[in-house]
All heavy atoms as atom14 arrays in JSON, in Angstrom:
{
  "sequence": "MKREPQKQTEDKTNVVNLAIYRAKKALERDGFEVVENPDGKITLVIRLAK",
  "atom14_mask": [
    [1, 1, 1, 1, 1, 1, 1, 1, 0, 0, 0, 0, 0, 0],
    [1, 1, 1, 1, 1, 1, 1, 1, 1, 0, 0, 0, 0, 0],
    [1, 1, 1, 1, 1, 1, 1, 1, 1, 1, 1, 0, 0, 0],
    [1, 1, 1, 1, 1, 1, 1, 1, 1, 0, 0, 0, 0, 0],
    [1, 1, 1, 1, 1, 1, 1, 0, 0, 0, 0, 0, 0, 0],
    [1, 1, 1, 1, 1, 1, 1, 1, 1, 0, 0, 0, 0, 0],
    [1, 1, 1, 1, 1, 1, 1, 1, 1, 0, 0, 0, 0, 0],
    [1, 1, 1, 1, 1, 1, 1, 1, 1, 0, 0, 0, 0, 0],
    [1, 1, 1, 1, 1, 1, 1, 0, 0, 0, 0, 0, 0, 0],
    [1, 1, 1, 1, 1, 1, 1, 1, 1, 0, 0, 0, 0, 0],
    [1, 1, 1, 1, 1, 1, 1, 1, 0, 0, 0, 0, 0, 0],
    [1, 1, 1, 1, 1, 1, 1, 1, 1, 0, 0, 0, 0, 0],
    [1, 1, 1, 1, 1, 1, 1, 0, 0, 0, 0, 0, 0, 0],
    [1, 1, 1, 1, 1, 1, 1, 1, 0, 0, 0, 0, 0, 0],
    [1, 1, 1, 1, 1, 1, 1, 0, 0, 0, 0, 0, 0, 0],
    [1, 1, 1, 1, 1, 1, 1, 0, 0, 0, 0, 0, 0, 0],
    [1, 1, 1, 1, 1, 1, 1, 1, 0, 0, 0, 0, 0, 0],
    [1, 1, 1, 1, 1, 1, 1, 1, 0, 0, 0, 0, 0, 0],
    [1, 1, 1, 1, 1, 0, 0, 0, 0, 0, 0, 0, 0, 0],
    [1, 1, 1, 1, 1, 1, 1, 1, 0, 0, 0, 0, 0, 0],
    [1, 1, 1, 1, 1, 1, 1, 1, 1, 1, 1, 1, 0, 0],
    [1, 1, 1, 1, 1, 1, 1, 1, 1, 1, 1, 0, 0, 0],
    [1, 1, 1, 1, 1, 0, 0, 0, 0, 0, 0, 0, 0, 0],
    [1, 1, 1, 1, 1, 1, 1, 1, 1, 0, 0, 0, 0, 0],
    [1, 1, 1, 1, 1, 1, 1, 1, 1, 0, 0, 0, 0, 0],
    [1, 1, 1, 1, 1, 0, 0, 0, 0, 0, 0, 0, 0, 0],
    [1, 1, 1, 1, 1, 1, 1, 1, 0, 0, 0, 0, 0, 0],
    [1, 1, 1, 1, 1, 1, 1, 1, 1, 0, 0, 0, 0, 0],
    [1, 1, 1, 1, 1, 1, 1, 1, 1, 1, 1, 0, 0, 0],
    [1, 1, 1, 1, 1, 1, 1, 1, 0, 0, 0, 0, 0, 0],
    [1, 1, 1, 1, 0, 0, 0, 0, 0, 0, 0, 0, 0, 0],
    [1, 1, 1, 1, 1, 1, 1, 1, 1, 1, 1, 0, 0, 0],
    [1, 1, 1, 1, 1, 1, 1, 1, 1, 0, 0, 0, 0, 0],
    [1, 1, 1, 1, 1, 1, 1, 0, 0, 0, 0, 0, 0, 0],
    [1, 1, 1, 1, 1, 1, 1, 0, 0, 0, 0, 0, 0, 0],
    [1, 1, 1, 1, 1, 1, 1, 1, 1, 0, 0, 0, 0, 0],
    [1, 1, 1, 1, 1, 1, 1, 1, 0, 0, 0, 0, 0, 0],
    [1, 1, 1, 1, 1, 1, 1, 0, 0, 0, 0, 0, 0, 0],
    [1, 1, 1, 1, 1, 1, 1, 1, 0, 0, 0, 0, 0, 0],
    [1, 1, 1, 1, 0, 0, 0, 0, 0, 0, 0, 0, 0, 0],
    [1, 1, 1, 1, 1, 1, 1, 1, 1, 0, 0, 0, 0, 0],
    [1, 1, 1, 1, 1, 1, 1, 1, 0, 0, 0, 0, 0, 0],
    [1, 1, 1, 1, 1, 1, 1, 0, 0, 0, 0, 0, 0, 0],
    [1, 1, 1, 1, 1, 1, 1, 1, 0, 0, 0, 0, 0, 0],
    [1, 1, 1, 1, 1, 1, 1, 0, 0, 0, 0, 0, 0, 0],
    [1, 1, 1, 1, 1, 1, 1, 1, 0, 0, 0, 0, 0, 0],
    [1, 1, 1, 1, 1, 1, 1, 1, 1, 1, 1, 0, 0, 0],
    [1, 1, 1, 1, 1, 1, 1, 1, 0, 0, 0, 0, 0, 0],
    [1, 1, 1, 1, 1, 0, 0, 0, 0, 0, 0, 0, 0, 0],
    [1, 1, 1, 1, 1, 1, 1, 1, 1, 0, 0, 0, 0, 0]
  ],
  "atom14_positions": [
    [[6.29, -17.51, 25.89], [4.85, -17.52, 25.98], [4.35, -18.94, 25.7], [4.65, -19.52, 24.68], [4.26, -16.56, 24.94], [2.78, -16.55, 25.04], [1.83, -15.73, 23.76], [2.59, -14.2, 23.45], [0.0, 0.0, 0.0], [0.0, 0.0, 0.0], [0.0, 0.0, 0.0], [0.0, 0.0, 0.0], [0.0, 0.0, 0.0], [0.0, 0.0, 0.0]],
    [[3.6, -19.47, 26.66], [3.05, -20.82, 26.5], [1.63, -20.74, 25.99], [0.86, -19.88, 26.39], [3.04, -21.55, 27.83], [4.38, -22.04, 28.26], [4.22, -22.93, 29.48], [5.54, -23.55, 29.85], [5.4, -24.41, 31.02], [0.0, 0.0, 0.0], [0.0, 0.0, 0.0], [0.0, 0.0, 0.0], [0.0, 0.0, 0.0], [0.0, 0.0, 0.0]],
    [[1.32, -21.67, 25.12], [-0.05, -21.76, 24.63], [-0.81, -22.77, 25.46], [-0.27, -23.8, 25.84], [-0.08, -22.23, 23.18], [0.25, -21.19, 22.2], [-0.03, -21.74, 20.83], [0.0, -20.66, 19.86], [-0.27, -20.82, 18.6], [-0.55, -22.0, 18.13], [-0.22, -19.79, 17.78], [0.0, 0.0, 0.0], [0.0, 0.0, 0.0], [0.0, 0.0, 0.0]],
    [[-2.06, -22.47, 25.68], [-2.91, -23.43, 26.39], [-3.34, -24.52, 25.41], [-3.57, -24.24, 24.24], [-4.15, -22.72, 26.93], [-3.85, -21.74, 28.03], [-5.12, -21.13, 28.59], [-6.2, -21.73, 28.43], [-5.03, -20.04, 29.16], [0.0, 0.0, 0.0], [0.0, 0.0, 0.0], [0.0, 0.0, 0.0], [0.0, 0.0, 0.0], [0.0, 0.0, 0.0]],
    [[-3.42, -25.74, 25.88], [-3.88, -26.8, 24.97], [-5.31, -26.52, 24.53], [-6.14, -26.08, 25.33], [-3.79, -28.07, 25.8], [-3.57, -27.64, 27.2], [-3.11, -26.23, 27.19], [0.0, 0.0, 0.0], [0.0, 0.0, 0.0], [0.0, 0.0, 0.0], [0.0, 0.0, 0.0], [0.0, 0.0, 0.0], [0.0, 0.0, 0.0], [0.0, 0.0, 0.0]],
    [[-5.55, -26.78, 23.27], [-6.89, -26.51, 22.74], [-7.85, -27.6, 23.19], [-7.52, -28.78, 23.19], [-6.83, -26.46, 21.22], [-5.95, -25.33, 20.74], [-6.52, -24.69, 19.5], [-7.46, -25.2, 18.94], [-5.93, -23.61, 19.09], [0.0, 0.0, 0.0], [0.0, 0.0, 0.0], [0.0, 0.0, 0.0], [0.0, 0.0, 0.0], [0.0, 0.0, 0.0]],
    [[-9.02, -27.18, 23.57], [-10.04, -28.14, 23.99], [-10.68, -28.74, 22.74], [-10.98, -28.03, 21.8], [-11.11, -27.43, 24.82], [-10.59, -26.92, 26.14], [-11.7, -26.25, 26.9], [-11.17, -25.66, 28.21], [-12.22, -24.94, 28.93], [0.0, 0.0, 0.0], [0.0, 0.0, 0.0], [0.0, 0.0, 0.0], [0.0, 0.0, 0.0], [0.0, 0.0, 0.0]],
    [[-10.88, -30.05, 22.79], [-11.55, -30.69, 21.67], [-13.04, -30.44, 21.8], [-13.61, -30.55, 22.88], [-11.27, -32.19, 21.67], [-9.83, -32.51, 21.35], [-9.63, -34.0, 21.22], [-10.54, -34.78, 21.43], [-8.42, -34.38, 20.9], [0.0, 0.0, 0.0], [0.0, 0.0, 0.0], [0.0, 0.0, 0.0], [0.0, 0.0, 0.0], [0.0, 0.0, 0.0]],
    [[-13.64, -30.12, 20.7], [-15.07, -29.84, 20.72], [-15.85, -31.15, 20.67], [-15.34, -32.17, 20.24], [-15.47, -28.95, 19.54], [-15.13, -29.64, 18.33], [-14.77, -27.62, 19.6], [0.0, 0.0, 0.0], [0.0, 0.0, 0.0], [0.0, 0.0, 0.0], [0.0, 0.0, 0.0], [0.0, 0.0, 0.0], [0.0, 0.0, 0.0], [0.0, 0.0, 0.0]],
    [[-17.07, -31.09, 21.1], [-17.95, -32.25, 21.11], [-18.65, -32.44, 19.77], [-19.47, -33.33, 19.63], [-19.0, -32.07, 22.22], [-18.41, -32.01, 23.62], [-17.89, -33.36, 24.08], [-18.52, -34.39, 23.73], [-16.87, -33.39, 24.76], [0.0, 0.0, 0.0], [0.0, 0.0, 0.0], [0.0, 0.0, 0.0], [0.0, 0.0, 0.0], [0.0, 0.0, 0.0]],
    [[-18.37, -31.57, 18.8], [-19.04, -31.65, 17.51], [-18.64, -32.92, 16.78], [-17.49, -33.32, 16.78], [-18.69, -30.45, 16.63], [-19.15, -29.14, 17.25], [-20.11, -29.18, 18.03], [-18.54, -28.1, 16.94], [0.0, 0.0, 0.0], [0.0, 0.0, 0.0], [0.0, 0.0, 0.0], [0.0, 0.0, 0.0], [0.0, 0.0, 0.0], [0.0, 0.0, 0.0]],
    [[-19.63, -33.54, 16.15], [-19.35, -34.73, 15.35], [-18.96, -34.29, 13.94], [-19.47, -33.32, 13.42], [-20.59, -35.62, 15.25], [-20.9, -36.38, 16.51], [-22.01, -37.34, 16.24], [-22.26, -38.22, 17.44], [-23.29, -39.19, 17.18], [0.0, 0.0, 0.0], [0.0, 0.0, 0.0], [0.0, 0.0, 0.0], [0.0, 0.0, 0.0], [0.0, 0.0, 0.0]],
    [[-18.08, -35.03, 13.35], [-17.74, -34.76, 11.96], [-18.59, -35.67, 11.08], [-19.04, -36.72, 11.51], [-16.25, -35.02, 11.69], [-15.97, -36.39, 12.02], [-15.38, -34.1, 12.52], [0.0, 0.0, 0.0], [0.0, 0.0, 0.0], [0.0, 0.0, 0.0], [0.0, 0.0, 0.0], [0.0, 0.0, 0.0], [0.0, 0.0, 0.0], [0.0, 0.0, 0.0]],
    [[-18.79, -35.27, 9.87], [-19.6, -36.06, 8.94], [-18.7, -36.97, 8.12], [-18.52, -36.78, 6.94], [-20.41, -35.15, 8.03], [-21.51, -34.46, 8.78], [-22.02, -34.98, 9.74], [-21.89, -33.28, 8.34], [0.0, 0.0, 0.0], [0.0, 0.0, 0.0], [0.0, 0.0, 0.0], [0.0, 0.0, 0.0], [0.0, 0.0, 0.0], [0.0, 0.0, 0.0]],
    [[-18.16, -37.98, 8.77], [-17.33, -38.96, 8.1], [-18.25, -40.06, 7.59], [-19.06, -40.59, 8.33], [-16.27, -39.55, 9.05], [-15.46, -40.62, 8.37], [-15.38, -38.43, 9.57], [0.0, 0.0, 0.0], [0.0, 0.0, 0.0], [0.0, 0.0, 0.0], [0.0, 0.0, 0.0], [0.0, 0.0, 0.0], [0.0, 0.0, 0.0], [0.0, 0.0, 0.0]],
    [[-18.1, -40.4, 6.32], [-18.97, -41.4, 5.71], [-18.18, -42.68, 5.49], [-17.09, -42.66, 4.93], [-19.51, -40.88, 4.36], [-20.36, -41.94, 3.69], [-20.31, -39.61, 4.56], [0.0, 0.0, 0.0], [0.0, 0.0, 0.0], [0.0, 0.0, 0.0], [0.0, 0.0, 0.0], [0.0, 0.0, 0.0], [0.0, 0.0, 0.0], [0.0, 0.0, 0.0]],
    [[-18.73, -43.79, 5.95], [-18.13, -45.09, 5.69], [-18.49, -45.46, 4.25], [-19.66, -45.61, 3.9], [-18.69, -46.12, 6.67], [-18.04, -47.46, 6.52], [-17.57, -47.83, 5.46], [-18.03, -48.22, 7.6], [0.0, 0.0, 0.0], [0.0, 0.0, 0.0], [0.0, 0.0, 0.0], [0.0, 0.0, 0.0], [0.0, 0.0, 0.0], [0.0, 0.0, 0.0]],
    [[-17.48, -45.6, 3.41], [-17.7, -45.82, 1.99], [-18.43, -47.12, 1.72], [-19.29, -47.18, 0.83], [-16.36, -45.79, 1.25], [-16.43, -45.83, -0.27], [-17.26, -44.68, -0.81], [-15.04, -45.8, -0.86], [0.0, 0.0, 0.0], [0.0, 0.0, 0.0], [0.0, 0.0, 0.0], [0.0, 0.0, 0.0], [0.0, 0.0, 0.0], [0.0, 0.0, 0.0]],
    [[-18.17, -48.17, 2.48], [-18.84, -49.45, 2.26], [-20.33, -49.34, 2.55], [-21.16, -49.85, 1.8], [-18.21, -50.52, 3.13], [0.0, 0.0, 0.0], [0.0, 0.0, 0.0], [0.0, 0.0, 0.0], [0.0, 0.0, 0.0], [0.0, 0.0, 0.0], [0.0, 0.0, 0.0], [0.0, 0.0, 0.0], [0.0, 0.0, 0.0], [0.0, 0.0, 0.0]],
    [[-20.67, -48.65, 3.64], [-22.09, -48.49, 3.98], [-22.77, -47.58, 2.96], [-23.91, -47.83, 2.55], [-22.25, -47.94, 5.41], [-21.8, -49.02, 6.41], [-23.68, -47.51, 5.69], [-21.83, -48.59, 7.84], [0.0, 0.0, 0.0], [0.0, 0.0, 0.0], [0.0, 0.0, 0.0], [0.0, 0.0, 0.0], [0.0, 0.0, 0.0], [0.0, 0.0, 0.0]],
    [[-22.09, -46.55, 2.51], [-22.65, -45.65, 1.51], [-22.95, -46.41, 0.22], [-24.03, -46.28, -0.35], [-21.66, -44.51, 1.24], [-22.08, -43.59, 0.12], [-23.02, -42.6, 0.35], [-21.55, -43.71, -1.16], [-23.42, -41.75, -0.66], [-21.94, -42.87, -2.17], [-22.88, -41.89, -1.93], [-23.28, -41.07, -2.94], [0.0, 0.0, 0.0], [0.0, 0.0, 0.0]],
    [[-22.02, -47.23, -0.23], [-22.22, -48.0, -1.46], [-23.36, -49.01, -1.3], [-24.17, -49.19, -2.21], [-20.94, -48.73, -1.84], [-19.9, -47.81, -2.41], [-18.67, -48.58, -2.8], [-17.69, -47.7, -3.43], [-16.44, -48.03, -3.62], [-15.99, -49.21, -3.25], [-15.6, -47.19, -4.2], [0.0, 0.0, 0.0], [0.0, 0.0, 0.0], [0.0, 0.0, 0.0]],
    [[-23.43, -49.68, -0.15], [-24.5, -50.64, 0.09], [-25.86, -49.96, 0.09], [-26.82, -50.45, -0.5], [-24.26, -51.37, 1.4], [0.0, 0.0, 0.0], [0.0, 0.0, 0.0], [0.0, 0.0, 0.0], [0.0, 0.0, 0.0], [0.0, 0.0, 0.0], [0.0, 0.0, 0.0], [0.0, 0.0, 0.0], [0.0, 0.0, 0.0], [0.0, 0.0, 0.0]],
    [[-25.92, -48.8, 0.73], [-27.19, -48.05, 0.79], [-27.61, -47.6, -0.6], [-28.78, -47.74, -0.98], [-27.0, -46.84, 1.7], [-28.25, -46.02, 1.88], [-27.99, -44.85, 2.8], [-29.17, -43.91, 2.78], [-28.95, -42.7, 3.53], [0.0, 0.0, 0.0], [0.0, 0.0, 0.0], [0.0, 0.0, 0.0], [0.0, 0.0, 0.0], [0.0, 0.0, 0.0]],
    [[-26.68, -47.09, -1.4], [-27.01, -46.65, -2.75], [-27.43, -47.81, -3.63], [-28.35, -47.7, -4.44], [-25.81, -45.92, -3.38], [-25.56, -44.56, -2.78], [-26.77, -43.68, -2.97], [-26.62, -42.37, -2.25], [-27.82, -41.55, -2.31], [0.0, 0.0, 0.0], [0.0, 0.0, 0.0], [0.0, 0.0, 0.0], [0.0, 0.0, 0.0], [0.0, 0.0, 0.0]],
    [[-26.79, -48.97, -3.47], [-27.16, -50.15, -4.25], [-28.57, -50.61, -3.89], [-29.36, -50.97, -4.78], [-26.16, -51.27, -4.04], [0.0, 0.0, 0.0], [0.0, 0.0, 0.0], [0.0, 0.0, 0.0], [0.0, 0.0, 0.0], [0.0, 0.0, 0.0], [0.0, 0.0, 0.0], [0.0, 0.0, 0.0], [0.0, 0.0, 0.0], [0.0, 0.0, 0.0]],
    [[-28.9, -50.62, -2.6], [-30.24, -51.0, -2.17], [-31.29, -50.04, -2.72], [-32.34, -50.46, -3.19], [-30.32, -51.05, -0.65], [-29.65, -52.25, 0.01], [-29.53, -52.03, 1.51], [-30.42, -53.52, -0.28], [0.0, 0.0, 0.0], [0.0, 0.0, 0.0], [0.0, 0.0, 0.0], [0.0, 0.0, 0.0], [0.0, 0.0, 0.0], [0.0, 0.0, 0.0]],
    [[-31.0, -48.74, -2.66], [-31.94, -47.74, -3.18], [-32.13, -47.89, -4.69], [-33.23, -47.76, -5.2], [-31.46, -46.33, -2.82], [-31.59, -46.03, -1.34], [-30.99, -44.68, -0.96], [-30.33, -44.05, -1.8], [-31.18, -44.28, 0.2], [0.0, 0.0, 0.0], [0.0, 0.0, 0.0], [0.0, 0.0, 0.0], [0.0, 0.0, 0.0], [0.0, 0.0, 0.0]],
    [[-31.06, -48.21, -5.39], [-31.12, -48.38, -6.84], [-31.96, -49.61, -7.2], [-32.64, -49.64, -8.22], [-29.71, -48.51, -7.4], [-29.62, -48.54, -8.89], [-28.2, -48.51, -9.41], [-27.33, -49.47, -8.72], [-26.27, -49.14, -7.97], [-25.94, -47.88, -7.8], [-25.53, -50.07, -7.4], [0.0, 0.0, 0.0], [0.0, 0.0, 0.0], [0.0, 0.0, 0.0]],
    [[-31.95, -50.64, -6.34], [-32.7, -51.87, -6.59], [-34.14, -51.8, -6.08], [-34.85, -52.8, -6.11], [-31.99, -53.06, -5.95], [-30.7, -53.4, -6.67], [-30.55, -53.01, -7.84], [-29.84, -54.06, -6.05], [0.0, 0.0, 0.0], [0.0, 0.0, 0.0], [0.0, 0.0, 0.0], [0.0, 0.0, 0.0], [0.0, 0.0, 0.0], [0.0, 0.0, 0.0]],
    [[-34.57, -50.64, -5.57], [-35.96, -50.47, -5.19], [-36.25, -50.63, -3.71], [-37.4, -50.85, -3.34], [0.0, 0.0, 0.0], [0.0, 0.0, 0.0], [0.0, 0.0, 0.0], [0.0, 0.0, 0.0], [0.0, 0.0, 0.0], [0.0, 0.0, 0.0], [0.0, 0.0, 0.0], [0.0, 0.0, 0.0], [0.0, 0.0, 0.0], [0.0, 0.0, 0.0]],
    [[-35.25, -50.52, -2.87], [-35.46, -50.61, -1.43], [-35.36, -49.22, -0.81], [-34.68, -48.34, -1.33], [-34.39, -51.5, -0.78], [-34.53, -52.95, -1.12], [-33.88, -53.48, -2.22], [-35.31, -53.79, -0.35], [-34.0, -54.82, -2.54], [-35.44, -55.13, -0.65], [-34.78, -55.64, -1.76], [0.0, 0.0, 0.0], [0.0, 0.0, 0.0], [0.0, 0.0, 0.0]],
    [[-36.06, -49.04, 0.3], [-35.93, -47.82, 1.09], [-35.13, -48.16, 2.34], [-35.43, -49.12, 3.03], [-37.3, -47.29, 1.5], [-37.22, -46.03, 2.32], [-38.57, -45.54, 2.76], [-39.59, -46.07, 2.32], [-38.6, -44.6, 3.58], [0.0, 0.0, 0.0], [0.0, 0.0, 0.0], [0.0, 0.0, 0.0], [0.0, 0.0, 0.0], [0.0, 0.0, 0.0]],
    [[-34.09, -47.4, 2.61], [-33.21, -47.66, 3.74], [-33.46, -46.61, 4.8], [-33.42, -45.41, 4.52], [-31.73, -47.63, 3.29], [-30.81, -47.87, 4.47], [-31.48, -48.66, 2.2], [0.0, 0.0, 0.0], [0.0, 0.0, 0.0], [0.0, 0.0, 0.0], [0.0, 0.0, 0.0], [0.0, 0.0, 0.0], [0.0, 0.0, 0.0], [0.0, 0.0, 0.0]],
    [[-33.73, -47.05, 6.03], [-33.96, -46.15, 7.16], [-32.8, -46.31, 8.12], [-32.4, -47.42, 8.45], [-35.3, -46.47, 7.85], [-35.53, -45.54, 9.03], [-36.44, -46.37, 6.86], [0.0, 0.0, 0.0], [0.0, 0.0, 0.0], [0.0, 0.0, 0.0], [0.0, 0.0, 0.0], [0.0, 0.0, 0.0], [0.0, 0.0, 0.0], [0.0, 0.0, 0.0]],
    [[-32.25, -45.18, 8.57], [-31.1, -45.2, 9.46], [-31.43, -44.59, 10.82], [-32.27, -43.71, 10.92], [-29.95, -44.41, 8.86], [-29.4, -44.98, 7.58], [-28.23, -44.18, 7.06], [-27.51, -43.56, 7.86], [-28.05, -44.16, 5.84], [0.0, 0.0, 0.0], [0.0, 0.0, 0.0], [0.0, 0.0, 0.0], [0.0, 0.0, 0.0], [0.0, 0.0, 0.0]],
    [[-30.74, -45.06, 11.85], [-30.79, -44.43, 13.17], [-30.02, -43.12, 13.1], [-29.22, -42.92, 12.18], [-30.11, -45.32, 14.22], [-31.03, -46.42, 14.7], [-32.23, -46.36, 14.53], [-30.44, -47.43, 15.3], [0.0, 0.0, 0.0], [0.0, 0.0, 0.0], [0.0, 0.0, 0.0], [0.0, 0.0, 0.0], [0.0, 0.0, 0.0], [0.0, 0.0, 0.0]],
    [[-30.21, -42.23, 14.07], [-29.42, -40.99, 14.09], [-27.91, -41.25, 14.19], [-27.12, -40.42, 13.77], [-29.92, -40.27, 15.34], [-31.29, -40.8, 15.57], [-31.27, -42.22, 15.08], [0.0, 0.0, 0.0], [0.0, 0.0, 0.0], [0.0, 0.0, 0.0], [0.0, 0.0, 0.0], [0.0, 0.0, 0.0], [0.0, 0.0, 0.0], [0.0, 0.0, 0.0]],
    [[-27.51, -42.41, 14.7], [-26.09, -42.7, 14.79], [-25.52, -43.27, 13.49], [-24.34, -43.58, 13.41], [-25.79, -43.65, 15.95], [-26.48, -44.99, 15.81], [-27.25, -45.17, 14.85], [-26.25, -45.86, 16.67], [0.0, 0.0, 0.0], [0.0, 0.0, 0.0], [0.0, 0.0, 0.0], [0.0, 0.0, 0.0], [0.0, 0.0, 0.0], [0.0, 0.0, 0.0]],
    [[-26.37, -43.42, 12.45], [-25.9, -43.83, 11.14], [-26.04, -45.3, 10.83], [-25.72, -45.74, 9.75], [0.0, 0.0, 0.0], [0.0, 0.0, 0.0], [0.0, 0.0, 0.0], [0.0, 0.0, 0.0], [0.0, 0.0, 0.0], [0.0, 0.0, 0.0], [0.0, 0.0, 0.0], [0.0, 0.0, 0.0], [0.0, 0.0, 0.0], [0.0, 0.0, 0.0]],
    [[-26.54, -46.09, 11.77], [-26.7, -47.51, 11.54], [-27.99, -47.78, 10.77], [-29.02, -47.18, 11.04], [-26.72, -48.28, 12.86], [-25.41, -48.22, 13.59], [-25.46, -49.02, 14.86], [-24.14, -48.95, 15.59], [-24.18, -49.68, 16.86], [0.0, 0.0, 0.0], [0.0, 0.0, 0.0], [0.0, 0.0, 0.0], [0.0, 0.0, 0.0], [0.0, 0.0, 0.0]],
    [[-27.91, -48.68, 9.81], [-29.09, -49.05, 9.04], [-29.99, -49.91, 9.92], [-29.55, -50.9, 10.49], [-28.7, -49.81, 7.76], [-27.9, -48.89, 6.83], [-29.93, -50.35, 7.05], [-27.34, -49.57, 5.62], [0.0, 0.0, 0.0], [0.0, 0.0, 0.0], [0.0, 0.0, 0.0], [0.0, 0.0, 0.0], [0.0, 0.0, 0.0], [0.0, 0.0, 0.0]],
    [[-31.27, -49.52, 10.04], [-32.16, -50.25, 10.92], [-33.29, -50.94, 10.17], [-33.84, -51.92, 10.66], [-32.8, -49.3, 11.95], [-33.5, -48.28, 11.25], [-31.77, -48.69, 12.84], [0.0, 0.0, 0.0], [0.0, 0.0, 0.0], [0.0, 0.0, 0.0], [0.0, 0.0, 0.0], [0.0, 0.0, 0.0], [0.0, 0.0, 0.0], [0.0, 0.0, 0.0]],
    [[-33.65, -50.45, 9.0], [-34.81, -51.0, 8.32], [-34.62, -50.9, 6.82], [-34.2, -49.86, 6.31], [-36.06, -50.22, 8.74], [-37.4, -50.65, 8.17], [-37.71, -52.08, 8.61], [-38.48, -49.72, 8.63], [0.0, 0.0, 0.0], [0.0, 0.0, 0.0], [0.0, 0.0, 0.0], [0.0, 0.0, 0.0], [0.0, 0.0, 0.0], [0.0, 0.0, 0.0]],
    [[-34.93, -51.99, 6.14], [-34.89, -52.0, 4.68], [-36.26, -52.44, 4.22], [-36.73, -53.51, 4.56], [-33.8, -52.95, 4.15], [-33.8, -52.98, 2.64], [-32.44, -52.56, 4.68], [0.0, 0.0, 0.0], [0.0, 0.0, 0.0], [0.0, 0.0, 0.0], [0.0, 0.0, 0.0], [0.0, 0.0, 0.0], [0.0, 0.0, 0.0], [0.0, 0.0, 0.0]],
    [[-36.93, -51.6, 3.43], [-38.3, -51.86, 2.99], [-38.3, -51.95, 1.47], [-37.75, -51.09, 0.78], [-39.25, -50.73, 3.43], [-39.23, -50.56, 4.94], [-40.66, -50.98, 2.93], [-39.97, -49.32, 5.41], [0.0, 0.0, 0.0], [0.0, 0.0, 0.0], [0.0, 0.0, 0.0], [0.0, 0.0, 0.0], [0.0, 0.0, 0.0], [0.0, 0.0, 0.0]],
    [[-38.94, -52.98, 0.96], [-39.09, -53.12, -0.49], [-40.24, -52.22, -0.93], [-41.35, -52.3, -0.39], [-39.4, -54.58, -0.85], [-39.59, -54.83, -2.3], [-38.27, -54.75, -3.02], [-38.47, -55.1, -4.42], [-37.48, -55.24, -5.25], [-36.24, -55.05, -4.86], [-37.71, -55.53, -6.49], [0.0, 0.0, 0.0], [0.0, 0.0, 0.0], [0.0, 0.0, 0.0]],
    [[-40.0, -51.33, -1.87], [-41.01, -50.42, -2.35], [-41.8, -51.07, -3.48], [-41.23, -51.77, -4.32], [-40.37, -49.12, -2.84], [-39.61, -48.33, -1.8], [-38.94, -47.12, -2.45], [-40.53, -47.86, -0.7], [0.0, 0.0, 0.0], [0.0, 0.0, 0.0], [0.0, 0.0, 0.0], [0.0, 0.0, 0.0], [0.0, 0.0, 0.0], [0.0, 0.0, 0.0]],
    [[-43.11, -50.85, -3.5], [-43.95, -51.38, -4.57], [-43.67, -50.61, -5.85], [-43.52, -49.4, -5.84], [-45.42, -51.26, -4.17], [0.0, 0.0, 0.0], [0.0, 0.0, 0.0], [0.0, 0.0, 0.0], [0.0, 0.0, 0.0], [0.0, 0.0, 0.0], [0.0, 0.0, 0.0], [0.0, 0.0, 0.0], [0.0, 0.0, 0.0], [0.0, 0.0, 0.0]],
    [[-43.6, -51.36, -6.93], [-43.34, -50.69, -8.23], [-44.6, -50.47, -9.0], [-45.57, -51.09, -8.91], [-42.38, -51.55, -9.06], [-40.99, -51.51, -8.48], [-40.05, -52.22, -9.42], [-38.63, -52.1, -8.89], [-37.66, -52.71, -9.75], [0.0, 0.0, 0.0], [0.0, 0.0, 0.0], [0.0, 0.0, 0.0], [0.0, 0.0, 0.0], [0.0, 0.0, 0.0]]
  ]
}
């Protein structure tokens, strides 16, 4: 009995780049707001008023 090859799904996995995660958390801790594109790229960093 032969098995058919499994089709790969188009679903994206939620893999997090540790360097980007750390940079984002550091910016947020220092008072910045980080805005990302849906593809996960950082597009805007805004300094928040204290």
